[in-house]
C-alpha positions in Angstrom: 24.4 16.5 180.3 24.1 15.9 184.1 20.8 14.3 184.8 18.7 16.4 186.9 20.8 19.6 186.3 17.5 21.3 185.2 15.3 20.2 188.1 12.0 22.1 187.0 10.5 21.9 183.6 7.5 24.2 182.4 5.0 22.7 180.2 1.5 24.2 179.5 1.9 26.4 182.5 2.3 23.4 184.9 5.5 23.0 186.9 6.9 19.5 187.4 9.8 19.0 190.1 12.0 16.3 189.8 13.3 15.0 193.2 17.0 15.0 193.8 18.5 11.9 195.7 21.6 11.5 197.8 22.9 9.5 194.7 22.7 12.6 192.6 24.4 14.9 194.8 27.3 12.4 195.1 27.4 12.0 191.5 27.5 15.6 190.8 30.0 16.2 193.6 32.1 13.4 192.0 31.9 14.9 188.5 32.8 18.2 190.1 35.7 16.3 192.1 34.5 17.5 195.3 34.7 15.2 198.5 31.4 15.0 200.1 30.6 12.5 202.9 27.2 11.3 204.0 26.4 14.2 206.3 27.5 16.8 203.9 25.8 15.1 201.0 22.4 15.3 203.1 23.0 19.0 204.0 23.8 19.7 200.1 20.6 17.9 199.2 18.5 19.9 201.7 20.0 23.1 200.3 19.5 22.4 196.7 15.8 21.1 197.3 15.4 24.6 198.8 16.7 26.5 195.9 15.0 24.3 193.4 11.7 25.1 195.6 12.5 28.7 195.3 13.0 28.4 191.4 9.5 26.6 191.2 8.1 29.7 193.1 9.5 32.2 190.9 8.6 30.4 187.7 4.9 30.0 189.1 4.7 34.0 188.8 3.1 35.4 185.6 5.5 37.8 184.1 3.6 38.5 180.9 3.6 42.2 179.9 6.4 42.9 182.3 9.5 44.6 180.7 12.8 43.1 181.5 15.3 45.3 183.5 19.0 45.4 183.2 19.5 46.2 186.9 17.4 45.8 189.9 17.9 49.7 190.8 17.0 52.3 188.4 20.5 54.0 188.3 22.2 56.7 186.1 26.2 56.4 185.8 27.8 59.7 186.4 29.9 60.4 183.6 32.6 63.2 183.1 31.7 66.0 180.6 33.0 65.3 177.3 35.1 68.2 176.6 38.8 68.9 175.3 41.2 69.3 178.3 44.5 68.9 176.3 45.7 70.6 173.2 46.7 68.7 169.9 50.4 67.8 170.0 50.4 65.3 167.0 52.9 67.4 165.0 55.4 67.9 168.0 55.3 64.2 168.6 55.7 63.4 164.8 58.8 65.8 164.8 60.7 63.8 167.4 59.5 60.3 165.9 62.3 58.2 164.2 60.1 57.6 161.0 57.0 59.2 159.8 55.3 58.9 156.4 51.8 60.2 155.8 51.1 61.2 159.3 51.6 57.7 160.4 54.4 56.5 162.9 56.7 53.7 160.9 57.8 50.9 163.0 60.0 47.8 162.2 58.3 44.7 160.8 57.8 42.1 163.7 55.9 39.3 162.2 57.2 37.8 158.7 
């Protein structure tokens, strides 16, 4: 497990935030095989700190009694009507099949 991967822990409704360092960013970049120089490492650290701050704010919200949603918008998928558009041609197809037995198509065995 990568240290500091889970930067926010929730215990007894209190939030504790672990601070990332430049060494942490460099180590994760090395593990991900990403080339990150000093200036990029500082920029990544700033962005990650912002993301973790946002996560901390979201975890502070009391969501008890709120039903989870499958999608942010209450959308209904438009589906076509379930009605038959073609007639049954099974008997016609089986008449021209090379081998049929008990309404099943017989095919060569390919696995021994």
